[in-house]
ZANUDO-57993 format. One record per residue (C-alpha): x, y, z; residue in three letters. Coordinates in pm, whole numbers, plus 50000, padded with zeros to 5 digits. Example, Ala and Ser with C-alpha at 12.3 -4.5 7.8 and 13.67 -1.06 7.14 Angstrom:
residues 2
512304955050780ALA;513674989450714SER;
end
This chain:
residues 474
500005000050000MET;502125028749874ARG;499405055049836THR;497625057350170LYS;493825057550198ILE;492055080650444VAL;488465070650526ALA;485885091150714THR;483965072650985ILE;480255079751012GLY;476905062451064PRO;477635037350786ALA;480975025950932THR;481095032351306CYS;480624996051412SER;483684975151504PRO;482844951051222GLU;482834978350956LYS;486014994151090ILE;487734960051068ALA;486504955750709GLN;487784990450614LEU;491214982750762ALA;491304949450580GLU;490394967150254ALA;493354990750291GLY;492535020850511VAL;495575034850693SER;494075066950837VAL;490625070450993PHE;489185105650982ARG;486815115651259LEU;484795146251159ASN;484265165451483PHE;481615187051314SER;479235158451394HIS;478955134951689GLY;479345137252064ASP;482235126452288PRO;480635092852363GLU;480345084951991PHE;484015092651934PHE;485015073152244ARG;483315041752111LYS;484775046251761VAL;488325051951887ILE;488085021752119THR;486985000851821ALA;489815013651600ILE;492425005951868ARG;491074970751902GLU;491164965251525VAL;494694979551523GLU;495834952651766LYS;494194925451558GLN;495614938851231ALA;499164940651364GLY;499834973951194ARG;499335010251300PRO;495975026351223LEU;496075064151248THR;493195084351395ILE;492875119651257MET;490685144351444GLN;489185169451198ASP;488155201751372LEU;485185220851221PRO;486795255351209GLY;484835287351149PRO;482125272850927LYS;479975302350827ILE;476245295350791ARG;473035314650743ILE;470335311551010GLY;466925295351011LEU;464685307750731LEU;461185317450847PRO;459715298150554GLU;462065268450595GLY;463075271850231LYS;462085290949920PHE;462665289749546VAL;464705316749376LEU;464905328549018ALA;467885346348868GLN;467565383748935GLY;465425380249249ASP;466305404249530ARG;466665394449896LEU;467535410550227THR;470535398550426LEU;470625410350789ALA;470655399951154ARG;466935404451216GLU;463795406251004ARG;461755438051011LYS;457985436651066GLU;457195450050720GLN;459955431750532GLU;459045432950162GLU;461795410850020LEU;462585374650108PRO;464765375250418PHE;467975356050491ILE;469045357650857PRO;472785360950909PHE;474405368851243ASP;478135372151188HIS;479375406951282PRO;482885403451132THR;481555394350790ILE;478645418750797LEU;481115446450876ALA;483305436650579SER;480615434550309LEU;480575460750033VAL;478605465249714GLU;479825441649444GLY;480825413549682ASP;479695379049569VAL;478345354549828LEU;478085317349760VAL;475605294549938LEU;474795257649934ALA;478355246049856ASP;478535266949542GLY;475035259749415GLY;473755295349457LEU;475525328649406ARG;474405363049519PHE;475775398049462GLU;475565425949718ILE;473875454449531VAL;473055478849811GLU;473905485950173LYS;470585497450319VAL;471915504950666GLU;474525491850906ASN;474655453650883GLU;471695452750641ARG;472095445650268PHE;470115439649953ILE;471525412249734MET;470595398549393LYS;470375361649301ALA;472735352249018LEU;471295317148976ASP;468055297948989ASN;467625273949279GLY;466235265849620THR;467655279849942ILE;467115263650282SER;468125269650643SER;471645266450785ARG;473435265150449LYS;477135273150443GLY;478205307150312LEU;481475316250141ALA;482975348250000LEU;485295337149718PRO;488575356049705GLY;487745378450000LYS;490135376850294SER;488245376750624ILE;489885381150962ALA;488495349151112LEU;490625326651332PRO;490895290751211ALA;490475278551570ILE;487155287251732THR;485985282952092ALA;484085252251971ASN;487325238351822ASP;489095242752156ARG;486395222652332GLU;486525195152073ARG;490315194652075LEU;490185188052450ALA;488005157652377VAL;490465145552112GLY;493395149252350MET;491555129552618GLU;490715101652372LEU;494225099752230GLY;493985109351862VAL;497115106051645ASP;496795137651432ALA;494775169851426VAL;493385186451114ALA;492385223251116ILE;489865237850874SER;489815270450678PHE;493495278250728VAL;494295312950590GLN;497775321350719THR;500735304350880VAL;499615319251213LYS;496695294751214ASP;499165265951205VAL;501305281351480HIS;498195286651695ASP;497095250151683ILE;500655238751755LYS;500725261652059ALA;497465246152178LEU;498865211152134LEU;501955222152327ARG;499725232352617SER;498525196252631TYR;502095183552609GLY;501265169452263ARG;503205192052029ASP;504655160251875ASP;501315152751706LEU;501215160551332PRO;499075190151225VAL;497105186450901VAL;496385220150738ALA;493255218750522LYS;493495242750229LEU;489945255250171GLU;490505292450121ARG;491895307049801GLN;494335329849982ASN;495795300050169ALA;496145279149855ALA;497715307049650VAL;499105336749843GLU;500275319650164ASN;500905284550034LEU;504685282050085GLU;504585294250446GLU;501665271650539ILE;503225240750380VAL;506535247650553ALA;504885251150896ALA;502355222550879ALA;503185185450897ASP;500595173850641VAL;498555193050382ILE;495045184850264MET;493715197049930VAL;490115201150052ALA;488445205049715ARG;484905209949847GLY;485225244849990ASP;488265252549773LEU;486095246149467GLY;483665272249598VAL;486375297349681GLU;488135296649343CYS;486745294848988PRO;485915258348925MET;487935255348601PRO;491095265748788SER;490755238449054LEU;492695210748872PRO;495705233148810ALA;495545245849169LEU;495495210149300GLN;498585201749094LYS;500355233249217HIS;499665224449582ILE;500875188549535ILE;504045200049361GLN;504755224949640THR;504295197749904CYS;506525173649712ASN;509225200249678ARG;509125208850049LEU;508925172550159GLY;505465173850318LYS;502825146350280PRO;499715157550090VAL;496155144150093ILE;493715149149804VAL;490125149549931ALA;486465154549840THR;484175136549596GLN;486855112649474MET;484385083649439LEU;481205102749520MET;478935081749297SER;479725051849521MET;477555066949793VAL;474695050949600ASN;476365028849338ALA;478584997849372PRO;481075010449111VAL;482555045149043PRO;482295065248725THR;485115065648472ARG;485765102248554ALA;486195093748925GLU;488595065248848VAL;490675088948637THR;490555115748909ASP;491955092249175VAL;494635078848942ALA;495715113948838ASN;496085124149203ALA;498525095249249VAL;500385103548929LEU;500635140049036ASP;502385130049358GLY;499695127249628ALA;500675107049935ASP;497075100150038CYS;493615099749881VAL;490555104750099MET;486965092350111LEU;484315113250288SER;480605106650232ASP;481525074750050GLU;482535057850376THR;480765079850632ALA;477225076450498ALA;477395056750173GLY;475735023950086ASN;479005007949970TYR;481755019950209PRO;483944988850200VAL;483554985349824GLU;484625021749783ALA;487885014949970VAL;488474983049772GLN;487955001449444TYR;490215029849553MET;492925004549641ARG;492694989049294LYS;492875023149126ILE;495895034649328THR;497685001449266ASP;497305005448890GLU;498375041848899ALA;501445033049107GLU;502435005848858ASN;502345031348577TYR;504145057648786LEU;507015034248873LEU;507305020548518ALA;507245054448346SER;509255076448581LYS;512665071848737GLY;513725080849087LEU;513105116749188VAL;516475132749262ALA;516745159449535PRO;516445194849407LYS;519455205649610ASP;522375181549594GLU;523985200049886LYS;521185187650111ASP;523225159050257THR;520325140250420SER;518185140350108ARG;521085131149884PHE;521915102050116LEU;518305089850086ALA;518545092649707TYR;521815073049716THR;520095045449916ALA;517395042949649CYS;519995041649370LEU;521845014449559LEU;518624994449605ALA;518034995749229ASN;521634985849160SER;521494953949369VAL;517834946349277SER;516754949549639ALA;513034947649703LYS;513124966450033SER;514734995750209ILE;514794995650589VAL;515225029350759ALA;515845032251133HIS;514445066751208SER;513895084251540VAL;511805112951399SER;510555097051076GLY;512545121750866GLY;514715095150701ALA;511665075550587ALA;509985106850451ARG;513095116050250MET;513255081150104LEU;509595084050005ALA;510265117149829GLU;512415097649579CYS;509415075149495ARG;511415042649489PRO;509895010049366SER;511074992849686GLN;508904990949997THR;510215014250269ILE;510124998750615TYR;510455025750882ALA;511575014451227LEU;510985038851511THR;510945039351892HIS;508055064351891SER;504395054151863SER;503615090051758VAL;506085088051469VAL;504835053451377GLU;501275066551334HIS;502395098851165ALA;504225079050894LEU;500875064850781ASN;500455097350588PHE;503615091150384VAL;503675074250043TRP;505375040350026GLY;506255037850397VAL;505315008450617GLN;505975019550978PRO;506974996151260PHE;507335003151630PHE;510444989351798LEU;510724990752177ALA;513775011752278PRO;515544982652448GLY;519284984352507ASP;520595019052417SER;524025004352348CYS;522734985152045ILE;523335005351729SER;520525014951495HIS;522204994651222THR;522164963751442ARG;518504969451528ARG;517634971351157ALA;519614939551087GLN;517884921451374ASN;514484932451236PHE;515344918850890ILE;516744886251027ALA;513654879651241ALA;510984889750986SER;509514867050720ASP;508984897850502ARG;512544893250382PHE;513314859250223PRO;516684842450271LEU;519194852250005GLY;517694886749957GLU;519644919349965ASP;518124947350173VAL;519374983250183VAL;519584998350533ILE;519785035050629THR;520555044150988ALA;522115070351211GLY;525175062751416GLU;526915085551662TYR;530225100851563ALA;531935102551905PRO;532865137652006GLY;531275152551695VAL;527505147751692GLU;525215151951990ALA;522095142551790VAL;521845110551591ARG;520865115051226ARG;521025092950920THR;524635090250814ASN;524975054250699LEU;523765033550401VAL;524464996350398LYS;523594965250195ILE;522534936650422TYR;522404901550273HIS;520044878850459LYS;
end
């Protein structure tokens, strides 16, 4: 399983039996959407995942997805109403007694204060667009419908291209994060990231819980984050998610494919794992097979360099959740075969980067001796990630003393993480790797395995880092 599959748990898959079936089908990361569900629900799901993890004998990563500042309209007095293009409506906090136009309640002072004539608002996940045509009074606007459609209560609202001073972490997020910390999640995803400060803020919160070692997944849903602030956000976060649902509302739809490729390329260049998400196999919510367009979409994400592909409604509420994972596994396998057959190793952009060049050398050596595996002993996971950046055909086995690192490596392409108990500190990392190979039936007798490890240089290095590449013949 080189390309990792992220699956969202929901009503269709929250039972221990379904979670076990998803893991068997190929899920490495389980996404828990904290926009829905109470602490008791998540407690039961996490308990079930941990039990399946023990039975499976491999790490299963639990990603807590915080809701963020989801902006919604209020409850419509009529429940819903039908609009025609050109219709005028009132947007405000409260309805007046003699309101002549259809009324949309909206109680968000920061956004109301920022609206000006000409602004375009998008509702219902991009299905309906409105233009502000007049400011009647403070926090009260007339807007014109740009599309035909039906509007209903509590729909999400977006302002494409408009930067809004909203923190990515709300008071609600802080409460839900506390639940996640209590239940022991393995990663935290933050929504609607706009600037690098949002990433620093969540890391500071994790530090307050003594969990600043947990990976932070930055979801790119705003156009300014995906374009203007991309480099800084990617550099600061541990994992990036191309969240195409809200991003497709924020930016012109035809530009979304190129934007996705740009984000993936930036993550690949900076050595950060990247997830492609939203509607990848959406038809499988109600159908046992995907469309040809969806199959091509998943494959292209792999070919572009994605580390992970994600299922949302397909596994959370779909009628064929296990089948969706199985199909995604087949698609990624085929795409990987083409990728490895058509492209060579990816060389480091900067040959002066010693660590990355050493990883590249290990991959070249593995090809030279026809090795089928590379074993990396890595304290932080960095060595395994740098090997994965080269996209070798060999399986990368990452040995680590840290359970946190073990679960974090489930986001990384081509890496199979293993936890090794610390044991005797006098035993070298190279020896540990050799012992792992000798004791494991994953490596047949007579096979060459390339090892990367870090060994102390007495009197020179205080911190152990990868500085050795070796061929081990079993």
